[in-house]
C-alpha positions in Angstrom: 11.7 6.5 3.8 10.0 5.9 0.4 12.3 6.2 -2.6 11.4 8.2 -5.7 12.9 8.4 -9.1 13.7 12.0 -9.9 12.5 13.2 -13.2 14.8 14.8 -15.8 14.1 15.1 -19.5 15.3 12.2 -21.5 14.2 11.2 -25.1 11.5 8.5 -25.1 12.5 4.9 -25.8 10.7 5.0 -29.2 12.8 7.9 -30.3 16.0 6.2 -29.1 15.2 3.0 -30.9 14.0 4.8 -34.0 17.1 7.1 -34.0 19.3 4.0 -33.8 17.7 2.3 -36.7 17.7 5.5 -38.7 21.4 5.9 -37.9 22.2 2.3 -38.9 20.3 2.8 -42.2 21.4 6.4 -42.9 25.2 6.2 -42.4 25.8 3.8 -45.3 23.5 5.8 -47.5 25.3 9.0 -46.6 28.6 7.3 -47.3 27.4 6.0 -50.6 26.0 9.3 -51.6 29.1 11.2 -50.6 31.3 8.7 -52.4 29.3 9.3 -55.6 29.5 13.1 -55.3 33.1 13.3 -54.1 34.5 10.3 -55.9 36.2 12.4 -58.4 37.7 14.7 -55.8 39.0 12.2 -53.2 40.8 9.0 -54.0 39.4 5.6 -53.2 41.5 5.3 -50.1 40.6 8.7 -48.7 36.9 8.2 -49.3 37.0 4.7 -47.7 38.7 6.1 -44.6 36.2 8.9 -44.4 33.3 6.5 -44.6 34.9 4.2 -42.0 35.4 7.1 -39.5 31.9 8.3 -40.0 30.6 4.8 -39.2 32.9 4.5 -36.2 31.9 7.8 -34.7 28.2 7.2 -35.4 28.4 3.7 -33.9 30.2 5.1 -30.8 27.6 7.8 -30.2 24.7 5.4 -30.7 26.3 2.8 -28.5 26.8 5.3 -25.7 23.2 6.4 -25.9 21.9 2.8 -25.8 24.1 2.1 -22.8 23.1 5.2 -21.0 19.4 5.2 -21.7 18.7 1.4 -22.0 21.3 -0.9 -20.7 22.3 0.9 -17.5 18.6 1.1 -16.3 18.2 -2.6 -17.0 21.3 -3.4 -15.0 20.2 -1.1 -12.2 16.7 -2.7 -12.1 18.2 -6.1 -12.0 20.5 -5.2 -9.1 17.6 -3.6 -7.2 15.4 -6.6 -7.7 18.2 -8.9 -6.4 18.7 -6.6 -3.4 15.0 -6.8 -2.6 15.1 -10.6 -2.9 18.0 -10.5 -0.3 16.0 -8.3 2.0 17.8 -5.0 1.3 15.0 -2.7 0.3 17.0 0.5 0.7 19.3 -0.1 -2.3 18.9 3.2 -4.3 18.4 3.5 -8.0 20.3 6.1 -10.1 19.0 9.6 -9.7 18.1 10.1 -13.3 16.9 6.9 -14.8 17.1 6.4 -18.5 14.1 7.1 -20.7 10.7 8.1 -19.3 9.5 4.5 -19.8 12.3 3.2 -17.6 11.7 5.9 -15.0 8.1 4.7 -14.7 9.3 1.1 -14.6 11.9 1.9 -11.9 9.3 3.7 -9.8 6.9 0.8 -10.1 9.6 -1.6 -9.0 10.4 0.6 -6.0 6.7 0.8 -5.0 6.3 -2.9 -5.5 9.3 -3.6 -3.3 8.1 -1.3 -0.5 4.6 -2.8 -0.7 5.9 -6.4 -0.5 8.2 -5.5 2.4 5.4 -3.8 4.2 3.1 -6.8 3.8 5.8 -9.2 4.9 6.5 -7.0 8.0 2.7 -6.8 8.6 2.3 -10.6 8.3 5.1 -11.2 10.9 3.6 -8.7 13.3 0.1 -10.1 12.6 1.2 -13.6 13.3 2.8 -12.5 16.6 -0.5 -10.7 17.6 -2.6 -13.7 16.6 -0.4 -16.1 18.7 -0.6 -13.8 21.7 -4.4 -13.2 21.5 -5.3 -16.8 21.1 -3.0 -17.9 23.9 -5.3 -16.6 26.7 -8.6 -18.3 25.7 -6.7 -21.5 24.8 -5.1 -21.5 28.3 -8.5 -20.9 29.9 -10.1 -23.8 27.9 -7.2 -26.1 28.8 -7.3 -25.3 32.5 -11.1 -25.6 32.7 -11.0 -28.9 30.9 -8.4 -30.3 33.3 -10.5 -29.2 36.3 -13.6 -30.7 34.9 -12.0 -34.1 35.0 -11.9 -34.1 38.8 -14.8 -34.3 41.3 -16.6 -31.1 41.9 -20.1 -29.9 42.7 -22.6 -28.8 40.1 -22.1 -25.0 40.6 -18.3 -25.2 40.1 -18.8 -27.3 37.0 -21.3 -24.7 35.6 -18.7 -22.0 36.2 -16.0 -23.9 34.4 -18.4 -24.7 31.5 -19.2 -21.0 31.3 -15.4 -20.3 31.2 -14.9 -22.6 28.3 -18.0 -21.2 26.5 -16.7 -17.6 26.9 -13.2 -18.5 25.8 -14.5 -20.3 22.7 -16.7 -17.3 21.9 -13.7 -15.0 22.2 -11.7 -17.2 19.8 -14.6 -17.2 17.4 -14.8 -13.4 17.4 -11.0 -13.2 16.9 -11.1 -15.6 14.0 -14.0 -13.8 12.4 -12.3 -10.5 12.7 -9.1 -12.0 11.3 -11.0 -13.3 8.2 -12.6 -9.9 7.8 -9.1 -8.3 8.0 -7.7 -10.6 5.4 -10.6 -10.0 3.0 -10.4 -6.3 3.5 -6.8 -6.2 2.3 -7.7 -7.6 -1.1 -7.6 -5.2 -4.0 -11.0 -3.7 -4.7 -12.5 -2.3 -7.9 -13.1 1.4 -7.3 -16.6 2.9 -7.4 -18.2 6.2 -6.6 -20.3 6.7 -3.4 -22.3 9.6 -2.3 -21.3 10.4 1.4 -24.9 11.0 2.4 -26.1 7.6 1.1 -23.4 5.7 3.0 -23.9 7.8 6.2 -27.6 6.9 6.2 -26.8 3.2 6.6 -24.7 3.7 9.8 -26.6 2.7 12.9 -26.1 3.0 16.7 -25.1 6.7 16.7 -26.4 10.0 15.3 -24.5 10.8 12.0 -24.4 14.4 10.8 -23.1 15.2 7.3 -21.9 18.8 7.5 -20.6 18.9 3.9 -21.6 16.4 1.3 -19.4 14.9 -1.4 -18.6 11.9 -3.6 -15.8 9.4 -2.7 -14.0 6.9 -4.9 -15.0 3.8 -2.9 -17.8 1.3 -3.1 -20.9 2.0 -0.9 -20.6 -1.2 1.0 -16.9 -0.6 1.9 -17.5 3.0 2.9 -20.4 1.9 5.1 -18.2 -0.7 6.7 -15.5 1.9 7.5 -18.0 4.4 8.9 -19.6 1.7 10.9 -16.3 0.7 12.5 -15.6 4.4 13.3 -19.1 4.8 14.7 -18.8 1.7 16.9 -15.4 2.9 18.3 -16.9 6.4 18.9 -19.9 5.0 20.7 -17.7 2.7 22.9 -15.9 5.8 24.1 -19.0 7.8 25.0 -19.8 9.6 21.8 -23.4 10.3 20.8 -22.7 12.1 17.4 -20.5 11.4 14.4 -19.8 14.4 12.1 -18.8 13.8 8.5 -17.2 16.5 6.3 -16.1 15.9 2.7 -13.7 18.3 1.0 -12.3 17.3 -2.4 -10.7 13.9 -1.8 -10.6 14.0 2.0 -13.3 12.8 4.4 -13.0 14.1 7.9 -14.8 12.0 10.6 -15.1 13.5 14.1 -17.1 12.6 17.2 -18.0 14.2 20.6 -16.7 11.3 22.7 -13.9 11.1 25.3 -11.1 11.2 22.7 -8.0 9.1 22.6 -5.3 9.1 25.3 -2.0 10.5 24.0 -0.2 7.3 24.8 -2.6 5.2 22.7 -2.6 7.4 19.6 0.3 5.7 17.9 -1.2 2.2 18.4 -4.7 2.9 17.2 -4.3 0.9 13.9 -2.3 -2.0 15.4 -4.2 -5.3 15.1 -5.7 -6.5 18.4 -5.0 -3.2 20.2 -8.1 -2.2 22.2 -9.0 -0.4 25.4 -12.4 -2.2 25.6 -11.2 -5.8 25.9 -13.4 -6.4 29.0 -16.4 -5.4 26.9 -15.5 -7.9 24.2 -13.5 -5.7 21.9 -11.0 -7.5 19.7 -9.0 -4.4 18.5 -9.5 -5.3 14.9 -12.0 -2.6 13.9 -9.6 0.2 12.9 -7.2 -2.3 11.3 -10.0 -3.6 9.1 -11.0 0.0 8.2 -7.4 0.8 7.2 -7.1 -2.4 5.1 -10.4 -1.6 3.3 -9.4 1.9 2.5 -5.9 0.7 1.4 -7.5 -1.7 -1.0 -9.1 1.4 -2.7 -5.9 3.4 -2.7 -6.9 5.4 0.3 -5.4 6.0 3.8 -6.7 6.9 7.2 -4.9 8.8 9.9 -5.7 10.1 13.4 -5.8 13.8 13.9 -5.3 15.0 17.5 -8.0 17.4 18.6 -9.0 19.3 21.8 -12.2 17.3 22.2 -13.4 14.0 20.9 -11.6 12.0 18.2 -11.0 12.9 14.6 -9.9 10.7 11.6 -9.1 12.0 8.1 -9.6 9.6 5.2 -7.7 10.6 2.0 -7.9 9.1 -1.5 
């Protein structure tokens, strides 16, 4: 579960530092001024003790504030960073975290840790998927190559050659989609795109814009996402894709066969596909999610009574 630094009013760091400097400068001046005014009332010893206690009390208060508002957050951030390095991403930070500047820094460290952990987990899962997916065509190529070394008639040789060609083509498609997936995950510079303009570039299915709007994503990336969704919809019998933009949410729905309940939780997993026999690699939705994530957006499947629906939120 994502952690969040709870907000509570604390003086800004500039005020803490400025107040400390003012205190360091002001206490001696106050002592000197008081000594000049009350020098004839109190003796030298009494005045010296009074100034000393004023300095001790002021230093104690300032020291406590610096520890509470500056040093403790620094120690907590250091411990949290070391815990993340050791793989413990659930180490909590203090509920109320120093000055506003340290609160922002603490939240940024938490978000960074969660992002890095998510990417590491994704890379591990991705490597497992890649290994599994490439194993089948490699096995087919190896087996066909071994058989081709023996004596056989021309027709059998042609079949084995076709097997090698199909397996190589399958591997090429997988590698191409993997490169696209990696490129999609790179951070993008924002942009503004009119939904109608991007929708007009999608081919292979009728696209209807029921409510127009502008989205914070480049035209090419939005077109790529819509194209992936359109291809998925067409592969499942859809003839129409309906787009509706409301504030920062784009709803994409189709009139196809929909998604089986057992497959809904796996839609965005790399290499998961129900059209493998037709050449599907299962990377389309994964690429779409990576593209949107690079723009700070997210996509989720919304169960509906008919067809399939995806909501894209920025």
